[in-house]
C-alpha positions as CSV (number, residue, x, y, z in Angstrom):
1,M,192.6,170.3,64.4
2,K,192.6,172.3,61.3
3,I,190.1,173.6,59.1
4,T,190.9,172.4,55.6
5,D,187.8,172.9,53.3
6,I,184.7,175.3,53.4
7,E,181.8,174.6,51.4
8,T,179.4,177.4,50.6
9,H,175.8,176.8,49.4
10,V,173.2,179.1,48.4
11,I,169.8,177.4,49.5
12,C,166.1,178.9,49.0
13,P,163.7,176.7,50.8
14,P,160.1,177.8,50.9
15,F,158.6,180.0,53.1
16,Q,155.5,178.9,54.9
17,A,152.5,179.4,52.5
18,W,150.3,181.8,54.8
19,N,152.6,184.6,54.8
20,S,155.3,184.1,52.2
21,E,153.8,186.9,49.6
22,A,153.7,189.5,52.6
23,L,157.7,188.6,53.6
24,I,158.6,188.9,50.1
25,R,156.5,191.8,48.9
26,Y,157.8,193.8,52.3
27,H,161.7,192.7,52.0
28,G,162.3,191.7,48.4
29,P,162.5,188.4,46.6
30,D,166.3,188.1,48.0
31,F,165.0,187.5,51.6
32,R,164.3,184.0,51.0
33,Y,167.9,182.9,50.3
34,R,170.4,181.6,52.9
35,T,174.0,180.9,53.0
36,V,174.8,177.6,54.6
37,F,178.8,177.3,55.7
38,V,180.1,173.3,56.0
39,L,183.4,173.5,57.6
40,H,185.6,170.4,57.3
41,T,188.5,169.6,59.0
42,D,191.7,167.3,59.2
43,N,190.5,164.9,61.6
44,G,186.7,164.6,60.0
45,V,184.5,166.7,61.9
46,I,182.3,169.3,60.3
47,G,180.6,172.3,61.8
48,L,177.8,174.1,60.5
49,G,177.2,178.0,60.1
50,E,174.4,179.9,58.0
51,H,173.7,183.3,57.0
52,T,170.8,185.0,55.6
53,G,171.0,186.3,51.9
54,R,173.3,185.1,49.2
55,S,176.4,186.7,50.3
56,W,177.7,189.6,52.0
57,N,181.0,192.1,51.4
58,G,184.1,190.2,52.5
59,M,182.5,186.8,52.8
60,D,185.0,185.3,50.6
61,E,187.7,186.7,52.0
62,W,186.9,185.1,55.9
63,V,186.3,181.8,54.2
64,A,189.8,181.7,52.6
65,Q,191.1,183.2,56.5
66,L,189.6,180.4,58.2
67,I,191.5,177.8,56.2
68,G,194.4,176.0,57.8
69,T,193.5,177.5,61.2
70,N,192.5,176.0,64.4
71,P,188.5,176.4,65.1
72,C,189.8,177.2,68.8
73,D,191.5,180.6,67.8
74,W,188.1,182.1,66.7
75,L,186.2,181.3,69.9
76,A,184.6,184.7,71.1
77,H,186.3,186.5,68.3
78,P,185.1,190.3,67.9
79,A,184.9,190.3,64.1
80,L,184.0,187.0,63.1
81,P,180.8,187.2,61.2
82,I,178.0,185.9,62.6
83,G,177.0,183.4,60.0
84,L,180.4,181.4,60.7
85,A,180.5,181.6,64.1
86,P,178.2,178.6,64.8
87,A,180.3,176.6,62.6
88,I,183.4,177.2,64.9
89,Y,181.5,176.3,68.0
90,D,179.6,173.3,66.2
91,L,183.2,172.0,65.5
92,V,185.2,172.6,68.9
93,G,182.0,171.5,70.7
94,K,181.9,167.9,68.6
95,Y,185.8,167.5,69.0
96,N,185.6,167.9,72.6
97,D,182.2,166.0,73.1
98,V,180.4,168.7,74.8
99,P,177.3,170.9,73.8
100,A,178.3,174.3,72.6
101,Y,177.0,176.1,75.6
102,K,179.9,174.6,77.6
103,L,182.2,176.8,75.4
104,F,180.6,180.1,77.0
105,A,180.2,179.5,80.5
106,P,178.0,177.2,82.8
107,Q,174.4,176.3,82.0
108,V,171.7,178.7,83.7
109,R,168.9,177.4,82.0
110,S,167.8,174.3,79.7
111,R,165.0,176.3,77.7
112,V,165.4,179.4,76.0
113,P,162.3,182.0,75.2
114,M,162.0,182.2,71.4
115,A,159.5,185.0,69.7
116,A,157.6,184.8,66.2
117,W,158.5,187.4,63.9
118,T,156.7,189.2,60.8
119,V,156.3,192.2,59.0
120,S,153.6,195.0,59.0
121,Q,150.2,193.9,57.4
122,T,146.4,194.9,57.4
123,P,144.8,194.3,60.9
124,A,142.8,191.2,59.7
125,K,146.2,189.6,58.4
126,M,148.0,190.7,61.6
127,A,145.3,188.4,63.7
128,E,146.0,185.7,61.3
129,E,149.8,186.1,62.3
130,V,148.8,186.0,66.0
131,Q,147.0,182.7,65.5
132,H,149.7,181.0,63.4
133,A,152.4,181.9,66.1
134,A,150.3,180.7,69.0
135,E,149.2,177.5,67.5
136,A,152.9,177.1,66.7
137,G,153.9,177.5,70.5
138,Y,155.1,181.1,70.8
139,T,153.8,183.4,73.2
140,W,155.6,186.8,71.6
141,L,155.1,187.9,68.3
142,K,157.8,190.6,67.3
143,Y,156.9,192.9,64.3
144,H,158.1,195.8,62.3
145,T,155.4,198.6,62.2
146,H,155.0,200.7,59.3
147,H,153.8,204.3,58.8
148,F,151.4,203.1,56.2
149,H,149.7,200.7,59.0
150,N,147.5,201.8,62.0
151,M,149.0,200.3,65.1
152,I,146.0,200.5,67.5
153,K,143.8,198.9,64.8
154,Q,146.3,196.3,64.5
155,T,146.3,195.5,68.1
156,E,142.7,195.6,68.1
157,A,142.5,192.9,65.8
158,M,145.3,190.9,67.1
159,A,143.9,190.9,70.8
160,K,140.6,189.4,69.5
161,V,142.3,186.1,68.5
162,A,145.3,186.0,71.1
163,P,145.5,183.4,73.7
164,P,145.6,184.6,77.3
165,G,148.9,185.9,78.2
166,F,150.1,186.1,74.6
167,K,152.0,189.5,73.9
168,I,153.3,191.7,71.0
169,H,156.9,193.3,70.6
170,Y,156.6,196.5,68.4
171,D,159.4,197.6,66.4
172,I,158.8,201.3,65.5
173,N,162.2,201.7,64.0
174,F,163.5,205.0,66.0
175,D,161.9,208.0,64.3
176,N,159.6,209.5,66.8
177,T,159.5,211.9,69.6
178,V,158.9,211.3,73.4
179,E,155.2,212.8,73.4
180,H,154.2,210.8,70.3
181,V,155.4,207.3,71.8
182,L,153.8,208.1,75.0
183,D,150.4,208.9,73.1
184,L,150.8,205.5,71.1
185,A,151.8,203.5,74.4
186,R,148.8,204.9,76.5
187,E,146.6,203.8,73.8
188,L,148.3,200.6,73.3
189,A,148.3,199.7,76.9
190,R,144.6,199.3,77.0
191,F,145.2,195.8,74.9
192,P,146.3,193.0,77.3
193,I,148.3,191.9,74.3
194,A,150.6,195.0,74.1
195,G,154.0,194.1,75.4
196,A,156.9,196.1,74.8
197,I,158.2,198.9,72.4
198,E,161.5,198.2,70.7
199,D,163.6,201.5,69.5
200,P,160.8,204.3,69.7
201,L,163.5,207.0,69.4
202,R,166.6,207.9,67.6
203,T,169.5,206.0,68.6
204,H,171.7,208.8,70.7
205,D,168.5,210.6,72.2
206,F,169.4,209.0,75.9
207,Q,167.8,211.9,77.4
208,G,164.7,210.8,75.5
209,Y,164.9,207.7,76.4
210,R,165.4,208.2,80.1
211,A,162.2,210.3,79.9
212,L,160.3,208.0,78.0
213,R,161.1,204.9,80.2
214,G,160.2,206.7,83.4
215,K,156.6,207.5,81.8
216,C,155.8,204.9,79.6
217,P,153.3,202.4,80.6
218,L,155.2,199.8,78.4
219,P,158.5,198.0,78.6
220,I,161.2,199.7,76.2
221,Y,163.5,197.9,74.6
222,F,167.1,199.5,73.0
223,H,168.7,197.7,70.0
224,H,171.4,199.7,68.4
225,L,174.0,200.1,70.5
226,P,176.5,202.9,69.8
227,L,178.2,202.9,73.1
228,G,178.9,199.0,73.0
229,G,176.6,198.0,75.6
230,R,177.6,200.6,78.2
231,E,173.8,201.7,77.6
232,A,172.8,198.9,80.3
233,L,174.3,201.1,82.9
234,M,172.8,204.3,82.0
235,E,169.2,203.1,82.7
236,L,167.9,204.0,79.3
237,A,165.6,201.1,78.5
238,D,163.9,198.0,80.1
239,G,165.6,195.6,78.1
240,Y,168.5,195.5,75.3
241,M,168.6,193.5,72.1
242,L,171.8,192.5,70.4
243,G,171.2,191.7,66.8
244,H,173.5,190.2,64.1
245,S,176.6,191.1,66.1
246,P,179.7,188.7,66.0
247,V,180.0,186.6,69.0
248,G,182.5,188.1,70.8
249,G,180.6,191.4,70.9
250,V,177.8,189.1,72.5
251,V,179.9,187.6,75.0
252,Q,181.1,191.1,76.2
253,R,177.9,193.0,76.1
254,A,176.5,189.8,78.0
255,G,178.6,190.6,80.8
256,L,177.6,194.4,80.9
257,F,173.9,193.4,80.9
258,E,174.6,190.8,84.0
259,A,176.7,193.6,85.8
260,A,174.1,196.1,85.5
261,N,171.3,193.3,86.2
262,V,169.1,194.1,83.1
263,P,168.0,191.6,80.5
264,F,168.5,191.1,76.8
265,M,167.8,189.1,73.8
266,T,169.5,188.5,70.7
267,Q,168.2,188.8,67.2
268,N,170.0,186.6,64.4
269,T,168.0,185.4,61.5
270,G,168.2,181.9,60.1
271,G,167.0,178.4,60.0
272,N,167.5,175.8,62.9
273,I,171.4,176.2,62.7
274,T,170.9,179.9,63.7
275,R,168.1,178.8,66.4
276,A,170.4,176.1,67.7
277,F,173.5,178.3,68.1
278,I,171.2,181.4,69.8
279,A,169.9,178.6,72.1
280,H,173.4,177.7,73.2
281,M,174.4,181.5,73.9
282,A,171.2,182.1,76.0
283,A,171.8,179.0,77.9
284,A,174.7,180.2,79.4
285,F,174.3,184.0,80.0
286,P,172.3,185.1,83.2
287,M,170.5,187.9,81.9
288,A,169.5,186.3,78.5
289,T,165.7,186.1,79.6
290,L,164.0,188.0,77.0
291,H,162.3,186.1,74.0
292,H,165.3,185.9,71.6
293,V,164.0,186.2,67.6
294,T,165.3,183.8,65.0
295,C,162.7,183.8,62.6
296,T,163.1,180.1,61.8
297,H,159.6,179.2,61.5
298,L,159.3,181.4,58.5
299,W,160.8,178.7,56.5
300,A,158.6,175.5,55.6
301,Q,161.9,173.4,54.9
302,D,165.1,173.1,56.6
303,I,168.5,171.2,56.0
304,V,169.3,170.1,59.3
305,T,167.6,167.6,61.8
306,P,166.0,167.9,64.5
307,V,163.7,170.8,64.4
308,L,164.0,172.9,67.4
309,E,160.6,173.1,68.3
310,V,158.3,175.8,70.4
311,A,156.5,175.0,73.4
312,G,155.3,177.4,75.9
313,G,157.1,180.0,74.3
314,T,160.7,178.4,74.6
315,V,162.7,175.8,72.9
316,R,165.0,173.4,74.6
317,V,168.7,173.4,74.5
318,P,170.3,170.6,72.8
319,E,172.6,168.5,75.0
320,T,174.5,166.7,72.1
321,P,177.8,167.8,70.9
322,G,178.3,171.0,69.2
323,L,175.0,172.6,68.1
324,G,173.2,169.5,68.3
325,V,172.0,169.6,64.6
326,T,172.7,167.2,62.0
327,L,173.2,168.2,58.4
328,D,170.4,166.3,55.7
329,R,172.9,166.5,52.9
330,E,170.1,165.6,50.3
331,A,167.9,168.3,51.7
332,L,170.8,170.6,51.4
333,D,171.2,169.5,47.8
334,R,167.6,169.6,47.3
335,W,167.4,173.3,48.1
336,S,170.6,174.4,46.7
337,A,169.4,173.3,43.3
338,T,165.9,174.4,43.4
339,A,165.1,177.8,42.0
340,P,162.3,179.6,43.7
341,D,158.9,180.3,41.9
342,P,158.8,184.1,40.4
343,T,157.2,186.6,42.3
344,P,153.9,187.4,41.2
345,R,153.3,190.7,39.9
346,A,151.4,193.0,42.3
347,L,151.1,196.6,43.2
348,I,150.9,198.3,46.9
349,R,148.1,200.6,47.7
350,I,148.0,203.1,50.2
351,Q,144.6,204.6,51.2
352,Y,144.4,207.2,54.1
353,A,140.9,207.7,54.9
354,G,138.9,210.2,52.7
355,L,142.0,210.8,50.5
356,P,143.1,209.2,46.9
357,P,145.1,206.2,47.0
358,I,148.8,206.0,46.6
359,Y,149.9,203.2,44.3
360,A,153.4,201.9,44.6
361,R,155.4,198.8,43.4
362,P,156.7,196.6,46.1
363,P,159.2,196.0,48.3
364,V,157.0,197.7,50.8
365,R,160.4,198.7,53.2
366,S,161.4,200.8,50.0
367,L,158.6,203.0,50.7
368,S,160.0,204.8,53.7
369,D,163.2,205.3,52.2
370,S,161.7,206.8,48.7
371,R,161.7,210.7,48.4
372,G,158.1,211.9,48.9
373,T,156.9,208.6,50.1
374,G,157.3,209.1,53.8
375,P,154.3,209.6,56.2
376,S,154.2,213.5,55.2
377,F,153.5,212.2,51.5
378,V,149.9,213.3,52.4
379,D,149.4,217.0,53.4
380,G,147.8,217.0,56.7
381,H,149.1,213.6,57.9
382,G,152.5,213.6,59.6
383,A,154.6,211.3,61.2
384,G,153.2,208.5,63.7
385,Y,151.7,205.0,63.7
386,N,148.1,205.9,64.7
387,Q,147.0,207.4,61.4
388,P,143.8,206.8,59.3
389,V,145.8,204.7,56.8
390,D,146.1,200.9,55.5
391,L,148.3,199.4,53.0
392,Y,147.1,196.4,50.9
393,D,148.2,194.6,48.1
394,W,146.6,194.4,44.4
395,D,147.8,191.1,42.9
396,D,147.8,191.6,39.0
397,D,144.1,190.9,37.9
398,G,144.7,191.3,34.3
399,S,142.7,194.3,34.1
400,E,143.3,197.6,32.1
401,R,143.3,199.5,34.9
402,F,146.0,197.5,36.4
403,A,148.0,197.7,33.7
404,E,147.9,201.4,33.7
405,I,148.9,202.3,37.1
406,W,151.6,199.6,36.6
407,E,153.2,201.7,34.0
408,R,152.8,204.8,35.9
409,T,154.5,203.4,38.9
410,A,157.6,202.6,36.9
411,A,159.3,205.6,38.3
412,G,158.1,205.5,41.7
413,P,154.8,205.9,43.6
414,V,151.6,207.9,42.4
415,S,148.7,209.6,43.9
416,D,145.8,208.6,42.3
417,E,144.1,212.2,42.0
418,P,141.3,213.0,40.3
419,R,141.6,214.0,36.5
């Protein structure tokens, strides 16, 4: 079997209506796009892969490199991009008439835990996120925290609407001290919904991770692995995450986690192609017991069938050959040809208690990287996720006031000090 052709399609299916604006205003409009790969072979078998975004550096070179090769040459490859890997396993599984998990190891589970995912929003909006996630069958919700939202207030609001047993996974982006995380975790632990904290310290602060894990009332998850997974043998965390890693690296690290007897999860963003691939990997790795993140639920439409539904916080691993999903060519053509609606104009309003508001243009994610707009933007309010602050959207209401501040924010955030 040889790969003879690779179709590349950039698609933009719609997000779910209830949080599409929040996602776009946090990450920017390109977050909506996915690139779909359809690999053809000389014996008529096709394989499906996908990658979030429109492209990546070196994508064309990888596509050209696969042409003329046997898909088996790329199984567990240490550098093959994660967007192309599902198509390789899809091809080899179909050719051998076996589900993809059999290409990794013997099956250890038939259902795989999956978490919902979102971005940081106001407490009221976070409560809505929990309600939607629970209604869709999830028992975990992961979200990226932000310095301009108060995690305690968010958790309080989420706890009021969460069903029993529902948990929150806080991703706080490795920029804190042990002392602050402990104070924060003790406050969060008052709520049964508080589940785990990911990346609380700088990646190489191994001493800090050991100290934190010994005292923290919530489990600690470690994402970025500078030592290639050997961290699992160093007792730095209660669980580990493999995010967007080439499949060969996942296979190697899964062995380390099994040797250390510590659980792990994966995080790869995409539709049901990605979800199916993650389910197959997790079905074969004994320690892949934590809730995996694929963000599949964010899109209201897809280009494959069936939809891998979540029930009881898990998805069933497909048993049909390959990934177990089938391309809907009509849907692929439709979402390849559909241009997204323009993003409505809006401003971001950051409000610290008792101080003048700060205004900026989206995306929210850029605020943490912009000079002068970190948590020390306002004197007296330093780093942390429990400050008296919230962040709101201000849609263009046609007012002179909006137009004035829109012009003032062209060069960056502005503080609305009294004149």
